[in-house]
C-alpha positions in Angstrom: -46.4 -13.7 70.5 -43.0 -13.7 68.8 -42.0 -10.2 68.0 -39.0 -11.0 65.8 -39.9 -12.3 63.5 -25.3 -41.5 43.2 -21.9 -41.7 44.4 -21.0 -45.1 45.8 -18.2 -45.4 48.4 -16.1 -47.1 45.9 -16.3 -44.4 43.3 -13.3 -42.3 44.5 -10.2 -43.9 46.0 -9.5 -43.1 49.6 -13.2 -42.3 50.4 -13.9 -45.8 51.5 -13.0 -47.2 54.8 -10.3 -49.7 55.7 -9.6 -51.8 52.7 -13.3 -52.3 52.1 -15.7 -50.5 49.8 -18.8 -50.6 52.0 -19.6 -50.8 55.6 -20.2 -54.2 57.1 -23.9 -55.1 57.6 -25.2 -53.9 60.9 -25.6 -56.6 63.5 -29.1 -57.8 64.2 -30.9 -55.8 66.8 -34.0 -56.5 68.9 -37.4 -55.3 68.0 -38.5 -51.8 69.1 -41.0 -53.2 71.6 -40.2 -52.1 75.2 -38.6 -54.7 77.4 -37.2 -54.9 80.9 -33.5 -54.0 81.0 -31.4 -57.0 81.9 -28.4 -56.9 84.1 -26.2 -57.4 81.0 -27.9 -54.6 79.1 -27.5 -52.3 82.1 -23.8 -52.2 81.2 -24.5 -49.4 78.8 -24.8 -47.1 81.8 -21.1 -47.7 82.5 -20.0 -46.2 79.1 -18.2 -42.9 79.7 -19.7 -39.9 77.8 -16.8 -40.0 75.4 -17.7 -43.5 74.1 -20.9 -42.5 72.3 -22.1 -41.8 68.8 -25.0 -39.3 69.1 -27.9 -38.9 66.7 -29.9 -35.6 67.0 -33.5 -35.6 65.7 -36.6 -33.4 65.6 -39.4 -35.8 66.4 -41.9 -33.8 64.3 -39.9 -34.3 61.2 -38.7 -37.9 61.6 -41.4 -40.6 61.4 -45.2 -40.4 61.7 -46.2 -43.5 63.6 -49.7 -42.3 64.6 -51.5 -40.0 62.1 -54.3 -39.7 64.7 -52.2 -37.3 66.8 -51.1 -35.1 63.9 -53.3 -32.1 65.0 -52.5 -32.8 68.7 -56.2 -33.2 69.5 -56.8 -29.4 68.8 -59.0 -30.0 65.8 -58.7 -29.1 62.1 -58.1 -25.4 62.5 -54.5 -24.7 61.7 -54.4 -21.7 64.0 -55.5 -23.9 66.9 -53.5 -27.0 66.2 -50.4 -25.7 64.4 -50.7 -28.6 61.9 -49.9 -27.8 58.3 -47.6 -30.3 56.6 -47.2 -27.9 53.6 -45.8 -25.1 55.8 -42.1 -25.2 56.8 -42.8 -23.7 60.2 -45.7 -25.9 61.2 -46.3 -29.3 62.7 -45.9 -32.1 60.1 -46.9 -35.2 62.0 -43.8 -36.9 63.3 -44.1 -38.5 66.8 -42.6 -40.7 69.4 -44.3 -43.8 68.1 -42.6 -43.2 64.7 -39.3 -42.6 66.4 -39.6 -45.9 68.3 -40.4 -47.8 65.2 -37.3 -46.5 63.5 -34.8 -47.6 66.2 -33.5 -50.4 63.8 -32.7 -47.7 61.3 -31.0 -45.5 63.8 -29.0 -48.2 65.5 -27.9 -49.5 62.1 -25.6 -46.5 61.8 -23.8 -47.4 65.0 -25.6 -44.8 67.0 -25.4 -45.3 70.8 -27.2 -42.2 72.1 -30.3 -40.4 70.8 -30.8 -36.7 71.5 -34.1 -35.2 70.4 -35.5 -31.7 70.4 -37.8 -30.9 73.4 -41.0 -33.0 73.6 -42.7 -31.0 76.4 -46.1 -29.6 75.7 -45.9 -26.4 73.7 -48.1 -23.5 72.9 -49.2 -24.7 69.4 -49.1 -21.4 67.6 -47.4 -18.1 68.2 -47.1 -14.9 66.3 -49.2 -11.9 65.3 -52.4 -12.9 63.5 -52.5 -9.6 61.7 -49.0 -10.4 60.3 -49.2 -13.9 58.8 -45.4 -13.9 58.1 -44.8 -14.0 61.9 -47.0 -17.0 62.6 -45.6 -20.5 63.1 -46.0 -23.5 65.3 -44.2 -25.1 68.3 -43.2 -28.2 66.3 -39.5 -27.6 67.4 -40.4 -27.9 71.1 -39.0 -24.6 72.4 -42.3 -22.9 73.4 -43.1 -24.9 76.5 -46.3 -24.4 78.5 -46.3 -27.7 80.5 -42.9 -29.1 81.5 -44.5 -32.3 82.9 -46.3 -33.7 79.9 -45.3 -34.8 76.4 -46.8 -32.5 73.7 -50.0 -34.3 72.3 -48.7 -33.9 68.8 -45.8 -36.2 69.7 -47.8 -38.7 71.8 -48.2 -39.4 75.5 -46.0 -39.8 78.6 -46.6 -43.6 78.3 -45.4 -43.6 74.7 -42.3 -41.7 75.8 -41.6 -44.3 78.4 -42.0 -47.0 75.7 -39.5 -45.2 73.6 -36.9 -44.8 76.4 -37.4 -48.4 77.4 -37.0 -49.7 73.9 -33.8 -47.6 73.4 -32.4 -48.8 76.7 -33.2 -52.4 75.9 -30.8 -52.0 72.9 -28.1 -50.4 75.1 -28.8 -47.0 73.6 -28.8 -43.9 75.8 -31.5 -41.2 75.6 -30.6 -37.5 75.9 -33.4 -34.9 76.4 -33.3 -31.3 75.1 -34.3 -29.1 78.0 -35.0 -25.4 78.5 -34.5 -23.4 81.7 -34.1 -19.9 80.3 -37.7 -19.3 79.1 -41.2 -20.5 78.6 -43.8 -19.9 75.8 -44.8 -16.3 75.2 -47.7 -15.6 77.6 -46.6 -12.5 79.4 -47.2 -9.2 77.5 -46.6 -5.6 78.7 -49.4 -3.1 79.3 -47.2 -0.4 77.8 -47.3 -2.1 74.4 -43.5 -1.7 74.1 -40.9 -4.5 74.2 -37.5 -2.7 73.9 -35.1 -3.9 76.6 -35.1 -1.8 79.7 -31.8 -2.0 81.7 -31.3 -2.6 85.4 -29.6 0.8 85.7 -32.4 2.8 84.2 -35.2 0.6 85.6 -34.0 -0.7 89.0 -36.0 -3.2 91.0 -36.5 -0.5 93.7 -38.9 1.8 91.7 -41.8 1.4 89.3 -41.2 2.3 85.7 -37.9 4.0 86.2 -35.7 5.8 88.7 -38.3 8.6 89.3 -41.1 6.2 89.8 -42.9 5.1 93.0 -40.7 3.1 95.4 -41.4 -0.7 95.4 -39.8 -3.9 96.7 -38.4 -2.2 99.9 -35.2 -3.8 101.1 -34.7 -6.0 98.0 -30.9 -6.1 97.4 -31.0 -7.4 93.8 -30.4 -10.8 92.2 -26.9 -11.3 93.6 -28.2 -12.0 97.1 -29.5 -15.5 97.2 -30.9 -15.5 100.7 -34.6 -16.3 101.3 -35.0 -13.1 103.2 -33.9 -11.0 100.3 -36.2 -12.7 97.8 -39.1 -12.4 100.1 -38.8 -8.6 99.6 -39.3 -8.9 95.8 -43.1 -8.5 95.7 -43.7 -6.3 92.6 -42.8 -7.3 89.1 -43.6 -4.0 87.4 -40.2 -2.3 87.9 -39.5 -2.1 84.1 -42.8 -3.0 82.4 -46.3 -3.8 83.6 -46.8 -7.6 83.0 -50.2 -8.4 81.4 -51.6 -11.9 80.8 -54.7 -12.8 78.9 -57.5 -14.2 81.1 -57.5 -17.5 79.2 -53.7 -17.9 79.8 -53.4 -16.9 83.4 -53.2 -20.6 84.5 -51.7 -21.8 81.2 -48.4 -23.1 82.5 -47.4 -26.2 84.5 -46.2 -26.4 87.2 -48.5 -23.7 88.5 -45.7 -21.5 90.0 -44.7 -20.7 86.4 -47.9 -18.6 86.1 -46.6 -15.9 88.5 -45.0 -12.9 86.7 -42.7 -12.4 89.7 -40.6 -15.3 88.5 -39.8 -13.6 85.2 -37.4 -10.7 84.3 -40.1 -8.7 82.4 -37.5 -6.3 81.0 -38.3 -6.6 77.2 -36.7 -8.3 74.3 -33.0 -9.3 74.3 -30.7 -7.4 72.0 -28.3 -10.4 72.3 -25.5 -8.3 73.8 -24.6 -7.0 77.3 -27.0 -7.6 80.2 -30.0 -8.1 77.8 -28.4 -11.3 76.8 -29.1 -12.7 80.2 -32.1 -10.7 81.4 -34.0 -10.1 78.1 -36.8 -12.1 76.5 -35.4 -14.5 74.0 -37.2 -13.5 70.7 -40.2 -12.5 72.9 -40.3 -15.7 75.0 -41.0 -15.2 78.7 -37.5 -15.0 80.3 -37.3 -16.7 83.7 -35.8 -14.9 86.7 -33.2 -17.7 87.0 -31.5 -15.9 89.9 -34.6 -16.6 92.0 -34.3 -19.5 94.5 -37.9 -20.6 93.6 -37.0 -20.8 89.9 -33.8 -22.8 90.7 -35.6 -25.2 92.9 -38.5 -25.5 90.5 -36.3 -26.4 87.5 -34.3 -28.9 89.5 -37.7 -30.6 90.5 -39.0 -30.5 86.9 -36.0 -32.1 85.2 -35.1 -34.3 88.1 -38.6 -35.7 87.8 -37.9 -36.8 84.2 -34.8 -38.6 85.4 -36.7 -40.3 88.2 -39.6 -41.4 86.1 -37.9 -42.3 82.8 -34.3 -42.9 83.5 -32.9 -40.3 81.1 -29.2 -40.5 80.4 -28.3 -36.9 79.7 -29.5 -33.3 79.0 -28.7 -30.9 76.2 -29.4 -27.5 77.6 -31.0 -24.9 75.3 -29.8 -21.3 75.4 -27.3 -22.0 78.2 -25.3 -18.8 77.7 -28.4 -16.7 78.3 -28.7 -17.9 81.9 -26.7 -16.5 84.8 -23.8 -18.7 85.8 -25.0 -19.0 89.4 -28.0 -20.9 88.2 -25.9 -23.6 86.6 -23.7 -23.8 89.7 -26.7 -24.9 91.6 -28.5 -26.9 88.9 -25.7 -29.1 87.5 -24.6 -30.7 90.8 -28.2 -31.2 91.9 -29.1 -33.0 88.6 -25.9 -35.1 88.7 -26.8 -36.2 92.2 -30.3 -37.0 91.1 -29.0 -39.1 88.3 -26.6 -41.0 90.6 -29.4 -41.6 93.1 -31.3 -43.2 90.2 -28.4 -45.5 89.3 -27.4 -43.5 86.2 -23.7 -43.3 85.8 -22.0 -40.9 83.4 -25.0 -38.5 83.0 -24.0 -36.3 80.1 -24.8 -32.6 80.4 -23.9 -30.2 77.6 -25.1 -26.7 77.1 -25.8 -24.8 73.9 -23.4 -21.8 73.7 -24.0 -20.6 70.2 -21.2 -18.8 68.3 -20.2 -18.8 64.7 -16.4 -18.3 64.9 -13.9 -21.2 64.6 -12.5 -20.6 68.1 -13.0 -22.1 71.5 -12.8 -19.3 74.1 -16.5 -18.5 74.4 -17.5 -22.1 75.2 -14.6 -22.5 77.6 -15.4 -19.2 79.3 -19.1 -20.1 79.9 -18.0 -23.5 81.2 -15.5 -22.0 83.6 -17.9 -19.4 84.9 -20.9 -21.7 85.1 -19.4 -25.1 86.0 -21.2 -26.6 83.0 -19.4 -29.9 82.3 -19.6 -29.6 78.5 -20.9 -27.4 75.8 -21.7 -28.2 72.1 -18.6 -27.4 70.1 -19.8 -24.7 67.7 -16.2 -23.8 67.0 -15.5 -27.3 65.6 -18.6 -27.0 63.3 -17.5 -23.7 62.0 -13.9 -24.8 61.4 -15.0 -28.0 59.7 -17.4 -26.2 57.3 -14.6 -23.8 56.2 -11.8 -26.3 56.0 -13.7 -29.1 54.4 -15.3 -26.7 51.9 -11.8 -25.6 50.9 -12.3 -21.9 51.8 -9.8 -22.1 54.7 -6.5 -23.9 55.1 -6.3 -26.9 57.5 -4.4 -24.7 59.9 -7.8 -23.3 61.0 -8.8 -26.7 62.4 -5.3 -27.3 63.8 -5.4 -23.9 65.6 -8.8 -24.8 67.0 -7.5 -28.1 68.4 -4.5 -26.4 70.0 -7.0 -24.2 72.0 -8.3 -27.3 73.9 -6.0 -26.2 76.7 -8.3 -23.3 77.6 -11.2 -25.6 78.7 -11.5 -26.4 82.4 -9.7 -29.7 82.6 -8.0 -29.1 79.3 -7.9 -32.0 76.8 -9.5 -34.3 79.2 -12.6 -32.1 79.0 -12.3 -31.5 75.3 -12.8 -35.2 74.4 -16.3 -35.1 75.9 -17.5 -32.1 73.9 -20.2 -33.1 71.5 -19.0 -32.2 68.0 -21.2 -31.6 65.0 -21.1 -30.4 61.4 -24.4 -28.6 61.1 -27.7 -28.5 62.9 -31.3 -27.3 63.0 -30.3 -23.7 63.8 -27.2 -23.2 61.7 -28.2 -25.2 58.6 -26.8 -28.4 57.2 -23.1 -29.2 56.7 -23.6 -30.0 53.0 -25.1 -26.5 52.5 -22.0 -24.9 54.0 -19.7 -27.1 51.9 -21.6 -26.0 48.8 -21.2 -22.4 49.7 -17.5 -22.7 50.4 -16.6 -25.0 47.6 -18.0 -22.9 44.9 -18.4 -24.6 41.5 -18.1 -28.1 42.9 -20.2 -30.7 41.2 -22.5 -33.2 43.0 -19.7 -35.9 43.2 -17.3 -33.4 44.8 -19.9 -32.2 47.3 -20.6 -35.7 48.4 -16.8 -36.5 48.6 -16.3 -33.4 50.8 -19.3 -34.2 52.9 -17.8 -37.6 53.5 -14.5 -36.1 54.4 -16.2 -33.9 57.0 -17.8 -36.9 58.6 -14.5 -38.7 58.8 -13.0 -35.6 60.6 -15.9 -35.6 63.1 -15.6 -39.3 63.9 -11.9 -39.4 64.2 -10.9 -36.1 65.7 -11.5 -35.4 69.4 -15.1 -34.9 70.7 -18.3 -37.0 70.7 -19.6 -37.1 67.1 -23.2 -35.9 66.7 -25.0 -36.7 63.5 -27.9 -34.4 62.5 -30.8 -36.5 61.3 -31.2 -36.5 57.5 -27.5 -35.9 56.9 -27.1 -39.6 56.4 -29.6 -39.4 53.5 -27.9 -36.5 51.7 -30.2 -33.7 52.9 -28.9 -30.3 51.8 -30.8 -27.3 53.3 -31.6 -24.0 51.6 -30.7 -22.0 54.7 -30.8 -22.2 58.5 -33.6 -22.6 61.0 -36.9 -23.7 59.3 -35.1 -24.3 56.0 -32.9 -27.0 57.6 -35.6 -29.1 59.2 -36.7 -31.4 56.4 -39.0 -34.4 56.8 -37.6 -38.0 56.7 -41.1 -39.3 55.9 -42.8 -38.1 52.7 -42.9 -34.3 52.8 -45.5 -32.0 51.4 -43.4 -28.9 51.9 -42.4 -27.2 48.6 -39.3 -25.5 50.1 -37.9 -29.0 50.9 -39.1 -31.0 47.9 -37.2 -28.9 45.3 -33.8 -29.8 46.9 -31.3 -32.0 45.1 -30.1 -34.5 47.7 -26.5 -35.8 47.7 -25.8 -39.4 46.7 -29.3 -40.2 45.6 -32.0 -39.5 43.1 -34.6 -39.4 45.8 -36.3 -36.2 47.1 -37.9 -35.3 50.4 -41.3 -35.9 48.8 -40.7 -39.6 49.4 -39.5 -41.5 52.5 -35.8 -41.3 53.1 -34.7 -44.3 55.3 -32.3 -45.8 52.7 -29.8 -48.0 54.6 -27.8 -48.4 51.3 -27.3 -44.6 50.9 -23.5 -43.9 50.7 -23.6 -41.5 53.7 -25.6 -43.9 55.9 -23.1 -46.7 55.0 -20.2 -44.3 55.7 -21.5 -43.3 59.1 -22.1 -46.9 60.0 -18.5 -47.8 59.1 -17.0 -44.7 60.8 -19.0 -45.6 64.0 -17.5 -49.1 63.9 -14.0 -47.8 63.6 -14.4 -45.1 66.3 -16.0 -47.5 68.8 -13.2 -50.0 68.3 -10.5 -47.5 69.3 -9.8 -46.1 72.7 -7.6 -43.4 71.1 -10.4 -42.2 68.8 -12.9 -42.2 71.6 -10.8 -40.7 74.4 -7.4 -39.8 73.0 -5.8 -36.4 73.5 -4.7 -34.5 70.4 -1.2 -33.8 69.1 -1.3 -31.8 65.9 1.5 -33.2 63.7 1.1 -31.4 60.4 -1.0 -28.9 58.6 -1.0 -26.7 55.5 -1.6 -23.1 56.2 -1.9 -21.7 52.6 -4.8 -23.1 50.8 -6.4 -26.6 51.1 -4.1 -29.5 51.9 -3.0 -31.8 54.8 -4.1 -32.0 58.4 -2.5 -34.7 60.5 -3.4 -35.2 64.2 -2.1 -38.0 66.5 -4.6 -39.2 69.1 -3.2 -40.8 72.2 -5.2 -42.5 74.9 -3.2 -42.3 78.2 -5.0 -45.2 79.8 -4.7 -47.9 77.1 -1.6 -46.3 75.5 -3.1 -46.6 72.0 -1.9 -44.1 69.5 -3.7 -43.4 66.2 -2.5 -41.0 63.5 -5.5 -39.4 61.6 -4.9 -37.6 58.3 -7.1 -35.6 56.0 -6.6 -34.1 52.5 -8.9 -31.2 51.8 -7.5 -30.5 48.4 -8.4 -31.8 44.9 -4.8 -33.1 44.4 -3.2 -36.2 45.9 -0.7 -35.6 48.8 2.4 -37.5 49.8 4.0 -36.2 53.0 6.4 -37.3 55.7 4.8 -36.7 59.1 6.3 -36.9 62.6 4.9 -39.5 65.0 5.7 -40.5 68.5 9.2 -42.0 68.7 7.9 -44.9 70.8 6.1 -46.3 67.6 7.9 -49.2 66.0 5.3 -50.0 63.3 2.0 -48.9 61.7 -1.2 -50.7 60.8 -4.3 -49.5 58.9 -7.4 -48.7 60.9 -9.1 -46.8 58.2 -8.1 -45.8 54.7 -4.7 -45.9 53.0 -1.9 -46.3 55.6 1.8 -47.2 55.0 2.9 -50.8 55.8 5.8 -49.6 57.9 7.5 -46.5 59.4 9.6 -44.3 57.1 12.1 -44.0 60.0 11.8 -44.0 63.8 9.5 -41.0 64.5 8.2 -40.6 60.9 5.6 -42.1 58.6 4.8 -41.3 55.0 1.2 -40.4 54.4 -0.2 -40.8 50.9 -3.7 -39.6 50.4 -5.8 -39.2 47.3 -7.8 -36.0 46.6 -10.3 -35.5 49.5 -9.0 -38.7 51.1 -8.5 -39.6 54.7 -6.9 -42.3 56.8 -6.5 -43.4 60.4 -3.4 -45.4 61.2 -2.6 -47.3 64.4 0.9 -46.7 65.7 2.3 -49.9 67.0 4.9 -50.2 69.8 7.2 -53.1 70.7 4.5 -54.5 73.0 2.1 -54.8 70.1 
């Protein structure tokens, strides 16, 4: 159990995209039916990770294609099935069939890669039945019991294959959300306590503390990876005595996951110090990721999904709560598995959650663990504060200047998935509302549009959180930020005022005419047409440091030579400013928004932006 508990694009000058008021109509796309991948379509594999537009979705909250699987086959009892569409923390009925049927809608935004929350079989319900407030369901996918099967609430392995094949037939990549840190909460402790017990006070060499009975003779701790050393770890009751209910002793798949020896069993994480790595994540069973059997087992599990379904990337949950040595073995093995399956440019990015608008923690984890990329939480935090007007643009400028701290520097930074809000933090529009106190609905929409323009034209791989394109605005984080796209019966969602529409979440929200949907489609088109916006390094050219104002960043792609100047106005007043650009530029052309028709002088352009406006201007050289 868990022990812790309508503004159109034309309404405001400068908000629209290049000289046009609305996005061009999406090109026709094939039907969602699975089809063999042709040689021509196989070219999507050649796209580098930088050249994507990612859409992140929780399958349970997106589209209900098969009402027959709403209870997962567990029957009508909510405590058995976890199904309660009126409860914000329970299954609502979305599934893989529904997701597949909505590929037209998703691709219409210019999305090239779909990342979805885990779809592995979960423990349907966790919590303390005597404390109803602690109860909720595994609709989010992070309480895995069977790593080899799709959860029956979402469908079957065959339906998952149909989804992947349908996405691939369109040239869209598929990223799975995976978990290696923990499983569902099955292991309890006979002592009835769950406070974290440290390795110093409860070493592996004695039972129940330093004065206890000697156990595990000759075991030299988790830093010795030899088979001989791990063969000496035979008792798992060094800190607590693991206890598993009879009905759950063979609950997990693969079968090796049922042995308590493969778990740390030290109590709940306190989120700091050694407990951050060795403690149970909110009570979930924390895997002994130093153990060679665990490393081998996780490589086999997730390598199998690559082999069978041709997955294109992994987002790794709770990556910072796993010892670095695990990733040093796991990442190269998975990359080799993908290459053997003919999958180029396999995208691996870890979740390293932090709330400060700085880069060092993500960079530190990458350097220690050899993770190729992490989700850029620093970008999200900076965008929320800068676009909301609470912080000056210098905050984002400083963040971009820190790209040098990543392994590989700016070359790595361009592959970091960037986002504005998510299922854990809350939605971007909510943060904008908090930071831009007193703003009316039109201003909130304008600022939300400005944030998306930043995400699509500054460095990194833009990642749209499902529902943001329909103006969803959460009441908080976690469960309060996981609204339904199909008609909702959840009171906490249905009382929200959405941006850019009179609709509510009580009705279906797949409106391709919504101003944010149209904006994202147009931004995708601009981004995917420009090597500098996809892969360009960042040169911060100008920023205001006292109050809202101007941020100007030049993007330069070394391979193509293309240069694009991006500019954003976070204030409620228009701005006219001379900004330095590369001296090799001899002209300027509008890529998006209001750009000058010529240079002000060699090495300088005048940027004129309306309130909350933005622009992207191609810098031409003599060859152009």
